[in-house]
C-alpha positions in Angstrom: -12.5 -0.1 -15.1 -13.3 0.1 -18.7 -15.7 -2.2 -20.7 -16.8 -2.1 -24.3 -20.0 -3.8 -25.3 -21.3 -3.5 -28.8 -18.8 -0.6 -29.4 -20.2 1.3 -26.4 -17.7 2.3 -23.6 -18.6 1.9 -19.9 -16.4 3.3 -17.1 -18.5 2.4 -14.0 -18.8 -1.3 -13.2 -22.1 -3.0 -12.3 -21.7 -5.3 -9.3 -23.8 -7.8 -7.4 -23.3 -8.9 -3.8 -24.3 -12.3 -2.6 -24.4 -13.1 1.1 -23.0 -16.5 2.1 -23.2 -18.3 5.4 -22.2 -22.0 5.8 -23.7 -22.4 9.3 -25.5 -20.3 11.9 -22.4 -20.0 14.1 -20.3 -18.4 11.3 -20.6 -14.8 10.4 -21.9 -14.1 6.9 -19.5 -13.3 4.1 -20.2 -11.4 0.9 -19.3 -12.6 -2.6 -18.8 -9.7 -5.1 -19.4 -10.3 -8.8 -19.0 -8.0 -11.7 -22.2 -8.1 -13.7 -22.9 -7.2 -17.3 -24.5 -3.8 -18.0 -28.2 -3.5 -18.1 -29.4 -4.9 -21.4 -26.3 -6.9 -22.1 -27.3 -10.6 -22.3 -24.2 -12.0 -24.0 -20.8 -11.0 -25.3 -20.1 -10.3 -28.9 -16.9 -10.5 -30.9 -14.8 -7.4 -30.1 -16.4 -6.9 -26.6 -13.8 -6.4 -23.8 -13.6 -5.8 -20.1 -10.5 -4.3 -18.4 -10.2 -3.5 -14.7 -7.6 -3.3 -11.9 -8.1 -5.2 -8.6 -6.4 -4.5 -5.3 -6.2 -7.4 -3.0 -5.6 -7.3 0.8 -5.2 -10.3 3.1 -5.7 -9.6 6.8 -6.1 -12.0 9.8 -9.6 -12.2 11.2 -8.6 -12.7 14.8 -5.7 -11.8 17.1 -4.4 -15.3 17.5 -3.8 -15.5 13.8 -1.5 -12.5 13.8 2.2 -13.0 14.6 3.6 -9.6 13.7 5.0 -6.9 16.0 2.3 -4.2 15.5 0.5 -4.0 18.9 -2.0 -1.4 17.7 -3.2 -3.8 15.1 -3.3 -6.7 17.6 -5.4 -4.6 19.9 -7.8 -3.8 17.1 -8.2 -7.5 16.3 -8.9 -8.3 19.9 -11.6 -5.7 20.0 -13.1 -6.4 16.5 -12.6 -10.1 15.9 -13.8 -11.3 12.4 -15.2 -7.9 11.6 -15.6 -5.7 8.5 -14.0 -2.9 10.6 -10.5 -4.3 10.0 -10.6 -3.7 6.2 -12.4 -0.4 6.8 -9.7 0.7 9.2 -7.0 0.0 6.6 -8.9 1.8 3.8 -9.8 4.9 5.7 -6.6 5.5 7.7 -4.3 4.7 4.8 -5.7 7.5 2.8 -2.3 9.1 3.4 -1.2 12.5 2.3 2.4 13.3 1.5 2.7 16.9 2.7 6.2 17.7 1.7 8.7 16.1 -0.7 12.1 17.5 -1.4 14.6 15.9 -3.7 11.9 14.0 -5.6 8.5 14.0 -7.4 5.4 12.1 -6.2 4.3 9.4 -8.6 1.8 7.6 -6.5 0.0 8.3 -3.3 -0.5 4.6 -2.2 1.7 2.8 -2.5 3.7 5.9 -1.9 6.2 6.2 -4.9 8.7 9.0 -5.2 10.8 9.6 -8.4 14.2 10.8 -7.1 15.6 14.0 -8.5 18.3 14.5 -5.9 20.7 11.6 -5.7 22.0 12.5 -2.3 18.9 13.2 -0.1 15.2 12.8 -0.4 12.8 14.0 2.3 9.2 12.9 2.6 6.7 14.1 5.2 3.6 12.0 5.6 0.3 12.8 7.1 -1.8 9.9 8.3 -1.4 6.2 7.8 -1.7 3.0 9.8 0.3 -0.2 9.9 3.1 -1.0 7.4 3.1 1.4 4.5 5.2 0.8 1.4 7.4 3.7 0.6 9.3 3.4 -2.7 12.1 5.5 -4.2 12.7 5.2 -8.0 15.5 6.3 -10.3 18.5 5.6 -8.0 22.0 5.3 -9.5 23.0 2.9 -6.7 21.6 0.8 -3.9 23.8 2.4 -1.2 21.2 4.4 0.6 19.9 4.5 4.2 16.5 5.5 5.4 16.1 7.7 8.5 13.1 8.7 10.5 13.3 12.3 11.7 11.5 13.2 15.0 12.0 16.9 15.9 15.8 17.4 16.0 16.5 13.7 16.5 17.0 11.1 13.8 17.0 7.3 13.8 18.2 5.0 11.1 15.4 2.7 10.0 16.5 -0.9 10.2 13.8 -3.1 11.9 14.9 -6.4 10.3 13.9 -9.6 12.0 15.6 -12.1 9.8 18.2 -9.8 8.2 17.3 -7.2 5.5 13.6 -8.3 5.5 12.1 -4.8 5.7 13.2 -3.5 2.3 13.4 -4.6 -1.3 15.6 -3.6 -4.2 14.6 -3.7 -7.9 16.6 -3.1 -11.1 14.7 -1.8 -14.1 15.1 -1.7 -17.8 16.6 1.9 -17.6 19.4 0.4 -15.5 18.3 2.3 -12.5 17.4 1.0 -9.0 14.4 1.4 -6.8 14.2 0.8 -3.1 11.0 -0.1 -1.2 10.7 0.1 2.5 7.7 -1.0 4.7 7.6 2.0 7.1 5.5 1.7 10.3 2.7 4.3 10.7 0.6 4.8 13.7 -2.9 6.2 14.2 -1.5 7.9 17.3 1.1 9.9 15.3 -0.4 12.3 12.7 2.8 13.4 11.0 6.0 11.5 10.2 9.2 12.6 8.3 11.5 10.3 6.5 14.8 10.9 4.7 16.6 8.7 2.2 20.3 9.5 2.2 23.0 8.2 -0.1 25.9 6.6 1.8 29.1 8.7 1.6 31.4 5.7 2.2 30.1 3.1 -0.4 29.9 3.5 -4.2 28.7 1.4 -7.1 
């Protein structure tokens, strides 16, 4: 957040919260509004406000959820139409990438790794809940597979429902690719390890 009023810079927004309730049998909602700084009654030429907003849409009750995550479904059964759902996502998705080899961390959430080893990148994650976006940038090709490592075992990650619907490919202006996977994280499993490997049989 950055605002400029009368050539003075502000970096902490002022907000107001208004409670809304349409009827007595509906739980109250809050409307959040960004308010002008104290003493600012109108905008002048040259004033500006810039801010970044992160939006999240979650079902309020279990019957609205049609996904495969049973942990999330159980939470909705227990806390129907509750603030705890957003709170759960916020607190438990404060993830910490403990170890990254073959790449450099660019963003913690969404988890973005700039690849430095074109053949293998390993990411060890602490924490997380639900579907977490994991993105690898700077790839020469799209021919990669993602594996989950559990002890000495490994499993290729491919949970498609309608065919290739768990990952996304992007091609940027530097003529390099990025791959984004929605990896499942559980509050019951503290640490998970993932490896992106370049296919040895396909080339672009």
